[in-house]
C-alpha positions as CSV (number, residue, x, y, z in Angstrom):
1,M,9.2,17.4,-4.2
2,Y,6.3,19.7,-3.5
3,P,6.5,23.3,-2.6
4,N,5.7,24.3,0.9
5,D,2.0,24.1,0.6
6,G,1.1,22.6,3.9
7,F,2.5,19.2,3.0
8,R,5.4,17.5,4.7
9,E,7.6,14.8,3.0
10,L,7.9,11.7,5.0
11,D,11.0,9.6,5.4
12,R,11.1,5.8,4.6
13,Q,10.8,4.8,8.3
14,E,7.9,7.0,9.0
15,C,6.2,5.8,5.8
16,L,6.5,2.2,6.9
17,R,5.3,3.0,10.5
18,L,2.3,4.6,9.1
19,L,1.6,1.8,6.7
20,A,1.6,-0.6,9.5
21,K,-1.2,1.2,11.2
22,V,-3.9,0.7,8.4
23,P,-5.4,-2.6,7.1
24,V,-6.3,-1.6,3.6
25,G,-4.5,0.0,0.7
26,R,-4.8,0.2,-3.1
27,I,-2.6,-1.6,-5.7
28,V,-1.9,0.2,-8.9
29,H,-1.1,-1.9,-11.9
30,T,-1.6,-2.1,-15.7
31,R,-4.7,-4.0,-17.0
32,Q,-5.0,-4.3,-20.7
33,A,-2.6,-1.4,-21.2
34,L,-4.5,0.9,-18.9
35,P,-4.0,1.8,-15.2
36,A,-6.0,-0.2,-12.8
37,V,-6.5,0.4,-9.0
38,L,-7.8,-2.2,-6.6
39,P,-8.3,-1.9,-2.8
40,L,-6.9,-4.9,-0.8
41,N,-6.1,-5.8,2.8
42,F,-2.4,-6.2,3.3
43,S,0.4,-6.6,5.9
44,L,4.0,-5.5,5.9
45,D,6.9,-7.9,6.2
46,G,10.0,-7.2,8.4
47,D,11.9,-5.6,5.5
48,G,9.0,-3.2,4.6
49,A,7.8,-5.4,1.8
50,V,4.0,-5.2,1.2
51,L,2.3,-8.7,1.5
52,L,-1.0,-9.6,-0.2
53,R,-2.9,-12.8,0.0
54,T,-5.4,-13.6,-2.8
55,S,-6.8,-16.5,-5.0
56,A,-4.2,-18.2,-7.0
57,A,-6.6,-18.1,-9.9
58,S,-7.3,-14.4,-9.6
59,E,-6.9,-11.9,-12.6
60,L,-4.8,-9.8,-10.2
61,V,-2.1,-12.5,-9.7
62,R,-1.7,-12.9,-13.5
63,A,-1.6,-9.2,-14.0
64,I,1.0,-8.3,-11.4
65,D,3.3,-11.3,-11.0
66,G,6.7,-10.1,-12.4
67,S,5.5,-6.6,-12.9
68,V,6.4,-3.3,-11.2
69,V,3.5,-2.0,-9.3
70,A,2.6,0.7,-6.9
71,F,0.8,0.2,-3.6
72,E,-0.8,3.2,-1.8
73,A,-2.3,3.6,1.6
74,D,-3.5,6.6,3.5
75,E,-5.4,7.9,6.4
76,V,-7.4,11.1,6.1
77,D,-9.3,13.3,8.7
78,A,-11.9,15.2,6.7
79,V,-12.9,17.4,9.7
80,A,-9.3,18.5,10.6
81,H,-8.3,18.5,6.9
82,S,-5.1,16.5,7.7
83,G,-3.8,13.1,6.9
84,W,-1.0,11.2,5.1
85,S,-0.4,9.1,2.0
86,V,2.3,6.5,1.4
87,V,3.2,4.8,-1.8
88,V,5.5,1.7,-2.1
89,T,6.7,1.0,-5.7
90,G,8.6,-2.1,-6.7
91,P,8.3,-5.5,-8.4
92,A,5.5,-7.8,-7.4
93,A,6.0,-11.5,-7.3
94,V,4.1,-14.6,-6.1
95,V,5.9,-16.2,-3.2
96,T,7.0,-19.7,-4.5
97,D,9.5,-20.8,-1.8
98,P,7.7,-23.4,0.3
99,V,9.4,-22.4,3.6
100,E,8.5,-18.8,3.0
101,R,4.9,-19.7,2.1
102,E,4.6,-21.7,5.4
103,R,5.9,-18.7,7.3
104,L,3.5,-16.3,5.7
105,T,0.6,-18.7,6.3
106,R,1.3,-18.1,10.0
107,T,2.4,-14.5,10.0
108,G,1.1,-12.9,6.8
109,P,-2.2,-11.2,6.0
110,R,-5.4,-13.0,6.1
111,S,-7.8,-12.9,3.1
112,W,-11.1,-11.2,3.8
113,V,-12.6,-13.5,1.1
114,T,-11.0,-16.9,1.2
115,S,-10.6,-19.2,-1.8
116,P,-9.6,-22.8,-2.0
117,E,-6.1,-22.1,-3.3
118,E,-4.5,-18.9,-2.1
119,V,-1.1,-17.4,-2.8
120,F,1.0,-14.6,-1.3
121,V,2.3,-11.8,-3.3
122,R,5.3,-9.7,-2.2
123,I,5.9,-6.2,-3.4
124,E,9.5,-5.3,-2.8
125,P,9.8,-1.8,-1.4
126,E,12.3,-0.3,-3.9
127,L,10.9,3.2,-3.6
128,V,8.9,4.3,-0.5
129,T,7.5,7.9,-0.6
130,G,4.9,9.7,1.4
131,R,3.6,13.1,2.5
132,A,1.5,14.4,5.2
133,L,-1.0,17.2,5.1
134,M,-0.6,19.1,8.3
135,G,-3.8,21.1,9.3
136,G,-5.1,21.6,5.8
137,R,-6.9,24.9,5.3
138,T,-6.3,26.2,8.8
139,L,-2.6,26.0,8.1
140,R,-3.0,28.5,5.3
141,G,-5.2,30.8,7.3
142,L,-8.3,29.9,5.6
143,D,-11.7,29.4,7.5
144,P,-12.1,25.6,8.0
145,S,-15.9,25.9,7.9
146,H,-16.0,26.5,4.1
């Protein structure tokens, strides 16, 4: 996908393993015909689906339910000039099955800001891509102090 520029493509399993290590990512969706990005805490389900928990009345739920979205998370070491980024792309849907909602209430993500009525949103992982920057400028022989 990218030329050999210090980046390494990550396979699906490695992407999911890395996603499970971080608590916050960003959802990318369409808002009034424009791209919108919102940071959220999340968790992964056993099949690699991204799970969100938010207010049932939120603008986000109305914007993404039934839409294809992207979810990105990363980890960056600015000193070492290294890190990784993973993107999960797929349809988002509010979880409506009562048994599934009950399971996610016990095992799913916890909202950082609670609301009286919360819903779970599942993003199906139809496309999972990622890449890692290995060593940054030092990999290309540049002085890392600049």
